[in-house]
Structure formats: structure tokens, C-alpha cells
N, C-alpha and C positions, 0 to 999 in steps of 0.2 A: 491444363491451363485454362484460366478464365478471366474475364474482363469485368471489373465493376465501373461501370460509366455512365455517361449522360448526367453527370451531377456537378455540383460546385465541390471542387477538390481543394481542401486545405491541408497542404502538405506538412506544415509545422516543421519545415526544413530550416536551414540557416538563413535564407533569404526571405523566408516567410512567404513562399511562392504559393499564389492562389490561382486556380485555372476555373475559368466560368463554365465551360462544358468539357469538363475533363474526365480521364478514366485512368484507372489503375490496372496494370496487367499483372496478374499473378501466375507464376509458374513454380509449381511444388509448393514450399513454405515460404518463398521469397517474393520479395516485388521485383518484377522484371524491368518494368518501364512505367513512367506517368506521361501523359499527354493528352493531347485533344482526343475526344471520343471518335470522331469519324477517322481520324489517322491511326489511331491504335486498331480499330476494327478492320481498317484496310490492310495493316500490317499483319496482324494476326487472325486472318479469316476463318481458321479452323478453331478458334477459341470460343467456349461458352461465353454468352454476354449476359450479365446481370445489370438490368436497366433500372436505375434508381430514379429516374423521373424527375430530374431536376433538384433532388434533395442534396444534402451535404455528406460528402465523403471525406473521413479524417481518421487519423490514426487513433487505434484504441487508446484509452486512458491508462496511465501507470498509476497505481495506489502504493506509495512509499511506506505506509504502515497501517496495518490492519490487525483486528483480533477476530478471526473466526469464532474462538470458543465462547465469545459474549453472546452467541445465538439465544441461549436459554434464559438469558436474563429479561428478556422481552416481556413485560407483562407480569413479572415475578412479584407474588404476593408479599406485603411486607411483615406479615405476622405479627402486627402490633408493635414492631420496633419503632424507635424514635427517628424521625428524619435526620439524615446526615447533615451536620452542619460545617464539616470541614473535609479537606480531601482525604486525609487520613482516615476518617469515618467512612466515606465511600469505600477505600479500600478494605478495610476492615469488616464493614457490614455487609458490603455485596461481593466485590470480585474475590477476595480471600476465602470467602465462603462458598461462593459457586464453583470455582475451579476444582475445589475439594470433592464435589459431587459427582464430577464427569467420569464415565467409564469410557473404554475404547469404542464402544459402539455410539456412545453420545458424542465423542471427538468427531466420528465421520460424519454424523448427520448435523452437528453443529457447524462443521466445515461445508458441507454440501449445500446448505441454504443460502449462505452469504455467497458463495461461490455462483450459484444461479443468479443471485441479484447482480454480482458484478457483470455477468454475461448481459443481463437485461439492462444494466445501466452503462455498458460500454467499457467497463475497467477490464483489460484484457491481461495485464500483469500486476501481481499483488506481492508484497512483501508482509507475510504474516508473522505474528509473534504469539506462540502457544503456551498454555499452562493446563496442566491437568496433574497435580501431584499425587493422586492416588491411581493413576493410569499414565505413569510416565512412559514406560518401556514401550516401544511400538507406536507411541501417538503420532510422531511425525510421518510414520509410514501410512497410518490411516488417513491423516490430511492429504498426503501425497496420493494415495488412492483416489480420494474425490478430486483432487485437482487433475490428475490425469484422466479420470472417467469423463470429467466436465470438458477438458481440453483447453483450459486456461493456462497461463504461465505464472509459476510462483517461487518465491524465494522464501523457505520455511527456517524456523528456529524453535528451540524450547527455552522457555523463560526460567533460567536458573535462578534459584533463590535459597537462602537459609530458613526461610520462615516456616518450614514443614520437617525440620529435623534432618539430621546429619545422612541418613540412609537416602532420604528422597534427594538431598542435594547431591549425591554421588551419583544416583540414577539420572538426575538432570544432566550432569557432565557427561555421562555416557550416552545418553539420547542424542545430545548436540554431536558428540564424535561418531556415533554409528551413522547418523544421517549424513554429515559431512563426508564420510567414508563412502556412503551409498552414492552420494551425488558425484563424487571423485570418480568413481567406477562406472557410473551410467547416470547420465542426467537426462534420460529420456528424450534425446534429441534437442536438448537445450530447454525443455520445458521446465525444468527443475533446478533451483539454485539452493544453496544453504548458507547461513550464518551461524555464529554462536550467540545463542539467545542469553541474556542477562535480565533479571527484573529491574532492579534499580539498586543505587548505592545503598540506600537505607535497609535493604534487606540482605545485604551481601557483606560478609566478613572479609577482613584482608587475607585470611587463610583461603577463603573461596575464590576471591579475585585472583589470587596467585594460581590457584589450580586452573582456573578457567583460562588465563593466559597462557599457561603451560601448554594445556591441551589444544588451545586455538592456534599457537604459534606452530606446533608440529604438523598441523594441517594447513597452514598458510591462510587461515580464516580470520576474518574481521568478526566485529560484534554488532549485535542489535539490542540496544538498552535504552530504557526509559531514563531520561537525564534532567534532573533539576525541574521536574514537573511541577511539583508543589513545594511550599516552604518547608514542609517536614523533611524532604530530602536534604535540603541545605542544612537544616539544623542537627541532623543525624550526623552528616558527613563532618561538620564541624566538631560535634562532640567526639566522634571515633578517632578523627585524624587532624584536627586543628586546620583542615583545607575544605574548600568550597568542593562542589559535587565533581565539576569538570577537572580541577586539579587533582582530586583524589583519583579519578579514573585515569587520568593521564600519568600519575606516578606508578601505575601498574602497567602501564603500556596497552591500555585497553583502547585508546583513541587511535585513529588511522584512516588512510584512505578508503578501507574497505568496512569501516564501522559507520552504523547509523545510530546518531544520538538523538533520540525521540523527545521532542518538546522544547527543551532548553528554554523554559519560561523564565526561570529564576538564575540567570547567568549575569555576571559583571563584565566590565570591560575586558579585565585581564582574561577571564575565561573565555571571551569571544576570540581574543588574540591566539589563545591555545588552539581553540577549535580550528582556526585559520592555519596556524602554523603546522599542525598535524595533519591538515587535508581532511579532517574528519567531516562526514555528511550529517546535516541536522535535518529533521523532518518535522513540519510544523503541522499540527491537528487543530484548527480553528474551532470547530464546533464542540470538540472534546474539552478543550480548554475553557470554553464558555460555559459547557454544561457542568463542569467539576468546580467551577468559578476559582481556578487556580491563578487567574492572571493573563496578561497578554504578552506572547513571546517577543522579543526585540528583533523581530525578522529583518527589518531594514538595516538596523545597525549591523547585523550579522552579514547580510548580503554586502553591504558596503565594505566589510572588512575583508571581504573575499571568501567568505564561508559558502559552501554549497548546501543552499537550503531548499529541500524539496517539500512535496505537499502529500499528507496521507489524511486518514479518516479516524484512526484509533478505534475503529469498531463502532463508531457512532452511526456510521451509513457506509453503504458500498457505492454511493454516487459521487464520483470525484467532481461532477459539474455542480453538485451541492456544496462541496468543500471551498471550490474556487467562489463561489457566490458569498459564502459566510466569511471566507478570508478577506475578501474585498470590503465588506462592510464592518468588519470587526476592526480592522485597523484605522480606517477612517473615523468610527466611532471613537476608538480610542485617542487618537491624536487630535480629534475635533479639527480634522482638515479633511475636506472633500476631494482633495488631491492625492491623499495618502493612499498607498499601495497600488496605484494604477499600473505602475512598471513591475513592482515586485512580485504580484501574484502571477501573471504570466510567465515570469521567470521562473518562478518556483515550479509551475504546473507543467509548462512546455519545454524549458531548457533544462533545469536542474533534475526533474524526474528522469529525462533522458540520460543525463551524465550519471546519475545513481545507478540506473538499470544497466549501463554499459558496464559497470565494474562487475557486474554478476552474470550477465549474458553476453554470448559471442557476437552477435550480430545487433545492429541498430533497431532500437524500438522507440516507440513513441513519434515517429516520423514517417511519412510516405517518400521514401527515396529508393532508387535502385540499390538492391542488395540488403535492404532491411527486411525483417521478418514481416511477413503478410499478416500483421495485426492490424485490421481494418474495421471502422464502424461506419454505419449509414445513419444520419440523423433526420428524422422527419422536421425540417425546417427550410422554409422558404424565405429567404431574406427580404425584409421590407426595404432596405437602402441597398446601395453597392457594397460589395465586399472585396477589400484587396489587402495587400500585405501589411499595410499600416493600419488596418482596423478590425482585422479579423476576430481579434480577441474580443472587442466590444461586443459582437455578434454571438460569440461563445458565451460571453457572461451573461448578457440580457436576453438572448434569444433562444437558448438550449437548455435542456435539462437531461438527466439520465433517462428517465421515462419516455424522453422522445427519440430515444435510439431504438431504429427499426431491425438493424441486421448487424450482427457481430461475427467477424471473421478472425480466428486466431491460428496463426501458424498455417495459414492456406486453407484451413477448415472452417466451413460455415457452422457456427453453433446456434445462431438463431436467426431466422429469415422472416422478415414481415411480422415481427414479434412473436413468432412461434418458435419455441426451444426446440432443437432437434436432437438432443442428446439425453433428455431425461423427462419423465412425467412430474412435474414439480407438485401437482396436488397430491401425488402418491407420496413423495418425499416429505412434503409438509404434514401429512397426515401421520406418518410414522413419527416424525419429530414431535409432534403434538402429545403422542403416547408416551414417548421418553421424556419430555418436559414435565408431565404430572410427577413421574418417579424422580426426576431431577429435583423438583420443587419440595417434594416429601423429605429428601434427604438434606435439603439446604438448611 
């Protein structure tokens, strides 16, 4: 048992409770109690005490959509190619070439580095979406190996697609099925979860969608799928089926309460109704949408319709504080309204990411309450003004960043303390990754 205390505790519970001189009591992998520091020390005198010296104690962040495999794209040489002008050109010129180069060793290192970054930025639960078409079998086990060695919590899936031929498509189905079965048999103490990954409607035939639905239904799984991210996805769906993307996915039974529909930038009012009616979760990725110039997701309209919209990064970063900041300014800019997104962004990051995680993990995440998993971060932030239940989001938005995270605790285990990683030699991992990157770039 230990106590993280003498700090400003932002619980992110339903009441938005904030404790000025608070403490969190950890027993095993769970939070036992939250209260005044002096009272908790007196009540649990044998507990080890971690003094945060007045800094912020809050729950670890949840990233509802990430791509670990994008690691080796950083700084990749263009080799004289023309700059991409459309989202389709980004996919064909970068991502669909990069994923083909990855070996299983690349998969491990491309996962470990962003996982390290997650720990350093205070993201303790991650939903990852993976692709490595020439190294499909065992790829999710390699990512799981990195996840478990690091000690974070993750929900994994393999990105099924028809773009690399029938054999690889079948391998993608089998990889999802094998990992779903592994997690059903052993979820490593609820550190691992799984869903059935799909790339996007535009790279999936009717036959593949039918096979995926059959395989997933047999295991009670939902899907993790890019949905109407760019106009190309909509155009392709209309051409294939006469239906828009959400309508097409729904016609195959892909949508539902355990499905993550990623992006939903190009959705109309009827599609939003379908997302709400099916209880499908949507994940917004503001930086990625801006970087790929695909448009602005109608998150306010979706939230108003009752859709659970969470927040992710789409591999653009591992820093959820950064995603919060960008979501805030993107929707203000798009609406030309300085009041836009003030309520919506905290709803996505603090309320809805909790709800999404609750569908995959057994105990509460994203909030500091008794009985929740002990996923806790300490942020180097001394508030300039008072903090209370009605304004803590303003302090998170304007005062905090991922690089200000000092200590990261996941499942009751300290992974980073005072900015020192306790589970890995980051420089050593990065050096090996640079060696591998040279070979990846040669194959690119």
C-alpha cells in the first residue's frame, strides 16, 4: 500500500471533485480511498508516502485511437516524390507503403517507442490500430509484449484490408481472431483488451465485411474502423453500394456499442442518427484531421444527437493534453465562434473516453475513485488561480502539457517517477529503432 499525496487532486469523478491538499491511497492495483492528506496518512500509517509537494494529482489519460506502427514515418525521406495533395495520396504515398516494410522486429520497436512516449505524457490506456501486411501473424502478440513490458493498458486490433490481396486479407482475419481468443483466455490482469480491426470501407469488399462480421460475432467482439475520414471513403462507398459509409457499415452489422468509428468527418445527419441509434462510439482526432486536410468532424452535432464521441491522436502524437488543446482551437476556428467546443472537448476527453474504456476493461479508468484502477499521474503544475469543480478543465487546457507529467502510475505500479523511466532504457531502445529505421526506409 502507498499514498500519493500533498497535492491538488483532480478526481474527474461525476461531481468534478477537487481536493486542495489531497491524497490517493493505492492498495494493490486499485484506488482504496481519496481524502485529505493528513487524514489519509493518519488512517494508513504503515503506507509508503509519495510527496508530490503541492503539484497536481489526476487520473492517467485515455487515448481512444492511436497508431503505434507509424513510428518509422518520422523524418522519412521523400525520395523525390511529389507532395501529396489529397488524403488518398497520403494513404497511397506514405502509409500503404510504410506498413508493407515492417517486420515483426520493427513492429515491436515501433510499438515500444510510442508506448514510452505515452508514459512520459501521462497516457496510461491506449486503443491501438495496427497494420503490417507482410508481417501479420503474431504482430499483435509483439505489440502486446511491448505493452506488458512497459506496464501500460491497451486495447489492440489488426487493420483488416483487401488492399494487399486475398491471402493477406485472410491472415488479417485470423490475426484478429487469434488475439481476441488470447485476450478472452488471458487478459494479463485486465491490462489487455481486443477488438476486431478494419481499415476503412474504401479498402473492404462486401465479402470481406461479411467474413469479418461473422468472425467477430462468434467472439462477441466489436470493431475498430476508420469511418468517413476523407471524401474518398464516401465516394467509394457510394460507388460500391449506393450507400454512404456509415450506412454501408451498418448494413453489415459492423456498428454497435463495442465498435469504435474513427474520425466520422464526412457524415450527414442521417448517418449521425444511425451512429446514435446503434450506440456506436466515435473517436475524434483533431490534429490528424488538420494535418491530412480532410475537414472538421461535426462533433458538436454528434454529441447533441447522443453519440458517444471520444478523443484520440491517430498516431500524430502520444500527448492527449496536446489533442485537447488542438480540439479546442480547431472547433472555435471552424465555427468562427470563440465559445465553440468549450463544453464538448472536456466531455470527450474526460467523460466519453471513460465510457469507451469501460466497455473494454473491467474496472473504472480515467477517474480517481475508490475501486478504480490505480492509473495516476502527477503533473508539474502549480495553479496561478484557484481550482475547483467548475474550472479545473480550464487549468488542464491552458496550464498543463504532457511533458509536464512527472510521475506515471499504471495498475498500481510506478512506471516513471520524477521524469525517470523505471522500466526501460529509452536511449537504448531509440538507438536500436534508428538502426531498424534505416532498413525500413531502404525498403520503403
